[in-house]
N, C-alpha and C positions, 0 to 999 in steps of 0.2 A: 379549394375544392379537393385538391390531390391530398393535402394534409388530412382534410377531414376523412376522407375515404380511408386512408392508410390507418389512422387512428381507430376507426370502426372495425376494420377487417383484422389489423395486426397488432391489436393491444395485447394480445396474449404472448407476444414474441419479444417483448422488450428486454426479458431477463434470459432469452435463449441465445445460444452462440450465434456470433456474427454471420457465419455461413448461413446457417438456417434462417437468420433474419432476411438475407439478401434473397435466398431461395423463395421464401414465403412472398416477399415483395414481388419478384419476377413471375412466380404462378399467379399472383393477383392481378397483374397487368396483361398475362398471357390470356387468362379468362375473359377478361374484359374485351381484348382483342378478338378472341374467338365469337364472342357474343356479336360484336360489330360486324365480323367477317360473315356469319350466318344470316344476318339480317341482310347484308349487300346481296348474299348468294340468293336469298329468297326473292329479293327485288329483281335480281338479273333474271332469274327464271320466269317471273312473271312477265318481263318485257320481252325477253328473247326467245323464250320457249315455254309458251303457256301450257302446251300439252303436257310437259313434265314438271308442271308447277306443283301438283300434288305430291309426286314422289320426293320434290326437293324439299317441301314443307315438312313431310313426315321425317326425313333424315335430319333436316336441320333442328327440328325440335327435339328429336331424339337426343342429338348431341347436345343441345342446350341444356336439356335436363341433366345430363352429365355434368356440365359445367356449373349448373345452380347448385347440385350436389357437393361439387368441389368447394364452391363458395361458403356453403354451410360448414363443411369440415375445417376449411381454413379460418373462419371466424371462431371456431371452437379451440383452435390452437393445435389441430391434429394435422401436421404438415404431410406425413405418409398417407394417411386417410383421403386427405384432398387430392393427392396425386393418383391414387389407386382407384378411386371411386370415378375417376374421369377415364384413367388409361384402360383398364381391363374391360369394361363394358365396350368402349371405343374401339379396342382390338377385335373383339368378337363382332361387332357391328360391321366393321370394314371387311372382315372375312366373309360374313354372311352375304353382304351387298355385292361382293365380288362373285359369288356363285350365282346368286339370283341374275345378275346382269348377264352371266355367261350362257344362262338358258336362252336369252334372247339374241345375245351377240357373243358367240364363243370367241370369235378371233380378237374382240377387244379386251380380254381378261388380263393380258399383259401390258396394257397401258392405262386405262383409267384408275383402277384401284390400287395397283401396285405402287404407285408413289405415296400412297397413305400409308403403306408399310414402312418405307424408309422414314417418312415423318414421324411416326409413333416410335420406332427405334431411336431415333435422336431426341424425341421427347423423353423417353425413359432414360437415356444417358445424362440429360440434363437436370431432370426433376427426380427420378426414381432412385432406387437403391442399385448398388453396383451389381448385385446378383440377378436383378431382373433384366439387364441388358442381353445376356446369353440366353435367357430363358425365352423373352420376346422374339429375339433373332431366330433361335432354333424353331419356335413356333410358325413363324412366317414362312421359313424354308419348307417346313413339312407342308404347311398349307399351299405353298407354291407347287411342290411335286404332286399333291393330291389333286390341285386344280388343274394340271396338266394331264393326269390321268382321267379326270372327270369330262375333260373336253376333246381328249383324243379320237373318241370314237366318233365324234359329230365333224370332225375335219378330216379333208383328204387333198392330195395334191400339194400346192404352194401353200395353202393356209396352213396345212400341217407342218410343212417344213418351218414356216414363220413361227408356228406355235413352238416347235421344237427349239429354235433358236432363242425364242423369247425366253422359255423356261430356263435355257441355259444362262443366257446372259442375267436374267432377273436373280437366278440363284446366286450367280457370282455377286452381283451387286448387293444382294442381301447379306451375304457372307462377309464382303468388304465393309459395308455400313455397320454391321455388327461388331465386327474386329476393331475397326476404328472407334465406334462408339465405346466399346469396352475399355480400349487403351485410355481414350479421353477421360473417362469416368475414373479409371484407375489412377491416372496421373492427378486429376482433379482431388481424388480423396487423399493422395499422398501429400499435395499442396496443402489440403485443408489441414491434415494432421500437423505438418509443420507450423501452419498458421496458429493452430491451437496451441501447440507447445510455446510458440513465440508469445502468443497472447497470454498464456499462464505466467511466463516469465515476465512480461511487462506488467501484469497485474501484481506480482509479487514485489517487482521493483517500485511499483507505485506505492503499494502498502509500506514499503521500507521508507521510499521518500516522505510519505505521509507521516510516518513516525519520527523521521528525522526533523521534519518541520516543527512537529509538535516539541522535541526536545530542545530545538534552536530557540523555540519561543519561550519555552519556561526557562531556559539559561538566560536568555536576553532579558527577561523580566528580572530575574535575579541581579544580573549584572547592572541594570537600570537602577535598582534599589541600592546595591552596592556602592555604585558611582555616586548617587545622591547623597549617601552618608559620608563617603569619603570626602566629597566637596566641601561639605559643611565642617568636617573636622579639620581639612587642611586650612580654611579660613581662620578657624580659631588659632590654630598653630601659628599662622603668620601674623595674626595680631599680637599673640603673646611674645613672639620672636622680636617684634618690633619694639614692644615695650622695655624688653630685656636689653635690646641693644642701646636704647637712650639711657638706660640707667648705667650701663657699662661704660658708655662714653663720659658720662659725668664723673663716674667712679675714677677712671683712667686720668681725666683731667686733674682731679684733686690728688691723685698719687704722684703725677708730674711735678705738681706744686710743692707737695711734701717733700719729694725727692731733692728739688732745688733747695728747699730749706735746711734740708739734712747736710747737703754738700757745702752750704754756707757754715754750717756748725762745724763741719769737718775741717774746712779751712782754717777756722779760728782755733779749733783745738791743734792743728798742725803748728799754727804760729806759736801757740803756747809750748809746744813740744819742742820748737825751735830754741825757745827762751830757756827751757830746762837743759836742752844739750849745751847751750852756753854755760850754764852753771856746771854741767858735768866736765867742760873742758877746764873750767877754773879749778874744780875739785877733781883732779886727777886720780885720787885714790877710789873714786866710784865707777872707773872704767870696766873693772871686773863684772861690777853689779849690772850694769847697763848692757854689756854683752849677754850676760845671762838672761835678762828681760828680753833682749831682742830674739834669742833663740826660742824662748817660750812663745813670744809673739808669732814667730813663724810657725810653730807647732799649732797654735791656736788658729793661725790663717788657714793652715792645711785642713784642719779639722772642720772649718767653718765653710768649704768649698762644696758642701752638699746642695744639689739644685732642687728646685721646688717641683713636687711630684703632682701631676694632674689626678683630680679625684675621679671616681668611677661615674658619677652622676651630679646633676647639678645642685641638689640638695646638699650632699655630702661637700661639695666644693664651698658652697656657701658658709657651712658651718665651720670647715677648716679655716675659711678666710676671716671669719669673725674672731676665731680663735687666734689667728695670726696678728689681727688688729690689737687683741687684748695683751698680747705678748709684747707688742709694740709700745703700749700705754705703760705696760709694767716697766720696760726697759727705759721709758722716758723718765718715770718716777726715779728709777735708780741712778739715771744720768743727773737728775735733779740733786739727789742726796750727795752724788759724787761732786757736783759743782760746789755744793755747800760745803762739802769737806775740802775741795781746793781752797775755798775762800778761807776757812779756818786756817788751813795750813799756810796759806799766804799771810795771814795776820799773825799767826805764831812766828813764821820766817821775819816777818817785819819787826816783830818784837825782839826776836834774838838779834837782828841786825843792829837795832837800836841799842841792845844791851851791848853789843861787841863794840859799837862806836864808843860807848860810855868808857868801856874797859880800855880801848885803845888811846883814848883822851886821858886817862890816868896813867897808862904807860908811857905816855909822852912820844919821844922820838922812837922808841922801841915798838910802838904799837901802830905807827903810821901805815905799814904795809897792811896790817890786818883791817886797819879803817878802811883802805882802799876796797879791799875785798868785802868788807860789811856794806859799805855804800853800794856795790854792784849789786849784792844779794839783795838789798833793800830795794833797789830799782825794779830787779827782777820780780821780786814779791809783789810790787806795785802792778807791774805788768800782769802777773799772774791774776791779782784781783780784778784789774780791768777786763781781762780776756774771760774770766770767769762770770763776771756781770753780763758780758756780751753773750756768752754761751747760754746763760740762764734765760735771758730775753728771747733768743732763738728757741731754746728748747720749750719755752712757754708757747711760742707761736707754733712750733711743731705740735706740741699737745692739743692746740686748737685744731689744727688740720687733722690731726689723728681723730679727734672727737667728731670732727665733720664727716671724715670717711667712715668712721664707725657708725654714724646714723645713716650714710649712704648704703652701706654694706647691710645694715639692718633693713633698710627698704628693698635691696636688692634680693635679700633672703625671703622677704614677704612675698615679692613678686614671683620669685622662682617657685616658692612652695604653691602659690596660686595656680602657677602654669603646670604644675606636675601632673595633674590628672588629665591635662589635655595634650601632655608631651609624650604620653605612653607610646604613641605611633612613631614618633619621631625622637626616640631615644638614641638612635644611631647618630643622629644630627647634631646631638649635644656636645658642647665643648667640655674639656677638662680643665677647670680654672687651677691656675697656679696658686699654690700656698706656699707661702715663705716661712720656713721655720728657722729662727735664728737662734743660735746657741749664744747664750750670754757668757761673756768673758769672766772668769773667776781670778780674782786677785789672790795670787799665792804667795807674793815675796813679804818677807818680813822688812819692815821700814825701821831703821834703826834711829833715823833722825828726820826731820822735816822735809830736807831735800830729797832724800830716797823716796818718802812718800808721795811728794809731789810728781816725782818722775814716773813712779808705778801707776798713779792713778791717771796720769796724763795719757800714759801709754795705753791704758785700758779704755780710756774714754775715746781715744782716736780709733781704737780697733772697732769700738761699739758702734761708733758713727759711721764707719766705713761698711760695716755689716747692714746697718739700717739703710745706708744709700743704696748698697746692691739689692736688697730685699725690695726696697721701694721701686727702684728701675725695672727690677725683673716682674714685680706685680703690675706695674704700669704697662709693661710690654703684654704681659698675659692678658690684662684687661682689654688693651687695645685689639689684640689677636682675637680674643672672645667675641668682641663686639663686631670686628669685621666678619666671622663666621656667622654670628647671629644674623647679621644683615644678609649674608649670603642664604642662610637658611629661610629667612623671611621672603627673599625673591624666589628661592626653590619652592616654598610652599605656595605662593602666590601662581608659580607656574604649574605645580601639581594641581592646584585648585581650578586653573585654566583647562589643564588636561581632562580633569574628572568631568568638568562641563562638557567639554567637547565629547567625552566617552558617553555622558548621559544623552547628548543629542543624537550621537551615532546609534546607541540601543534603541533609542525612541524611533528612529527612522528605519532600524531593522525590524523591530515590532510590527510597524505600520507596513512594510513591504510583505512581512510574513502574513499579516492579516488579509492585504489584498490577495496574495497568492490563495490563501484559503478560500477567499471571496469567488475567485475565479473557478475553482474546483467545483 
């Protein structure tokens, strides 16, 4: 019931200031209370004082008329009019009633209607404008003095003294009530002004927070979209990294096997080098040439100590690795040619030893020492031939391993190129693959006879196999390291994908919270 009544009378105050809304509501209930009190007043007169019933009905109905006019102005949204249409007529009515009552009962003028004056001053302070309080107070002071002058001639003796005391006390009371009411309305207006300023500040802060919520909502939506895309990309990167790690592990195993094979070849060549050194001891006149070859071998070793450089990206690394495998294939072909040359030299050496044996037989006793040397040379030539065959077999096996690794690197290159488009985001996580660049040894010595040529060729083969062994081990270690890094990157990509999923869930919760907050507004 109360809500219906408030909606009916106060619908025009919904956009008004909070203070005016509260004043309008208070005036509404005040008017209702006045109607009830006036009805009770008329009933009381009818029961207790039937003779004064007519006068009570006239006064009550007059004031009720003013209240009804106040209801009308209040309904139209005119708060000041609703106050004034009740206040001013009531002020004049109370003043007139006081004078009318003084005609019949002069001594009662400072009791009955004086309190209505106090009540109207307080009413003005609560509902009226600030300037109305001193005006109404001053008006009642003047009326009070005029009333005393009006009844002074009708009183004498003690009644006159009572009237004099009454006018003095009532004037002081009116003055005090007026001042207090003015101070009260002044402080109330001051407080209302502060409240208005605070309300304006709160309104601006509310608008700022509302804009901030909108910005947060837009950013959260964009963040949710980015997190979804990032999660999908991270998943693709993780899958590609796992495939690459598997290929790198397979390549690393093949390189280790090839390195072992090259090491065996190197050992066989070392054995052959020992045989050639024995020939060198027998033929002392070749010492200076062997020293010269040793110095040149040291220079070549120093020149071949360049390490493998990591490429800038996975595609370049793959291309350089393939080029390195092609060089290793070329080196294997050169080594095969060298082995064939060693076999030819061994055959020629064996033939020379046979000729020397024939010549020593012809020489008789004088050629026995030379025959011993020829026999040793023939044995060493046989050993060289056998070693060359074993080296040839190892080189053939090495070639097969190289072909296998070459195919593996081709497959790796294909996978790397397929991953290229999806690895743009994770370029910094790429590894630089090691590329082995082997400088082939150059044969620069002039071989005067078959023994010199065998020594030079054996030395070059030894150096070449050592370089291939080092290159294979370095490449194997690089592939193992690249595989480990790739696995770590796959794990990191999986973690990033999980983080992106968490971020997506968090932004969804944030958007839901913002939507709920906007719904509460």
